[in-house]
Structure formats: C-alpha cells, structure tokens
N, C-alpha and C positions, 0 to 999 in steps of 0.2 A: 374339108376335104385333104386327101393325104397328099403329100408331094412325090415328085418324079421320083426324088432320092429313097423315100420310103418304098414307094412300089418296087425300086429296084431291088432293095434289101428283101423285100416280101417274095419277089419271085426267086432271087438267086437261094435264099434260105429254103424254102418250099421246094425247089429241084434238089437241091441237097440232101433235104429230109426224105423225100420219097425216093430218090435213087441212092441213096447211101447209108442213111441211119434209121430210116423208119423201122425196118425189122428187128434191129438189135435193140433200139431203145423201147420198143413195144413189148421186148420179152426183160430185159432188165431193170427197166426204170417206169415200169406202168405205174400212172397215176402221178409222177412227177411232173414239175413244170421243166422244160428245157428251153435254154437259150441258145440261138445259133447265130454266130458272127460268120456270114457269110465268106467274107473275103479270105480270112485265114482257115474256114472249116471246124474251128473250134466251136465245143458246146458245153454247157454248163448245166448243171441240175439243182433244182429246190424242192422243198416239198412245198413252198409257195411261191408265188409269182415273184413276191420281193426278194427271196433269197437266190431265184435264179437269175434276176436281174443285176442285183448286188455282185454276184459272182462275175457277171460279165463286165461289169463296170470296173471291177478291180483289175481285170485282164486289160480291158481294152475301153479306156474311160472317154475318148473321144470318138468312137464309132457306134453307129446305130445297130442294135441287135433286133432279132425275132424272136418272140417268144411263144411256147404253147405248151399245151398239156401233153405229156406224150401218148396219151390215148385219145386225144382229138386230133382229126385231118387238118392239116394246114390251111386247106380251102375255106374252112369254116371261120369266117370273119367273126363270128361271136366268140371262139375259142383261141383265137391267136391275135398277138398283139405287135406291134413294135414299139419300141422305147417312146418314139415320137408321140404316138397315139394314144399311149396310156400314161406316160409319166411326164412329159415336157409341158 
C-alpha cells in the first residue's frame, strides 16, 4: 500500500512533469530515466533507474523523489516509481 506522503510526491511530481517538463524532456532526454524532486522542482537524469535515483539522493538524501522513463507517461504505474516503492 502506498502511503499518503508517497501519493503526495507522485501527485506533485506528475503535475510538474505534465505542465513544465514533459515537452522538453521528451525532446532532449528521450529514453533516459528522470527523477523529479517535486518540492524543489529539480530533476536528474540517468541511463538507468539506479543512476537517476543516485543523483537525486546525492542532492536530496532525506526526500522522496519520483522516477520515470522520460518516454513513459507518469500516470503509468508500471513505468514510474517513487523511491519508497522501489527502493525502501
């Protein structure tokens, strides 16, 4: 079961992705993984999910982040994760 905190991260990051990042990321980083830290709006790339998570953790070690492939819509639960779901 996903916690309320995780649901909030997913919701805020999805909105940020859809309203501000999607167009740019799909043109510049297609097929990369992207990690979005929704409180700051910062995002990080990796060729693997692990690389994207590590970059996010270096910058924000105590915050949950939202990860997905830049060519996968964030609504797709099969293609996107939060650190809580895949790494804790």
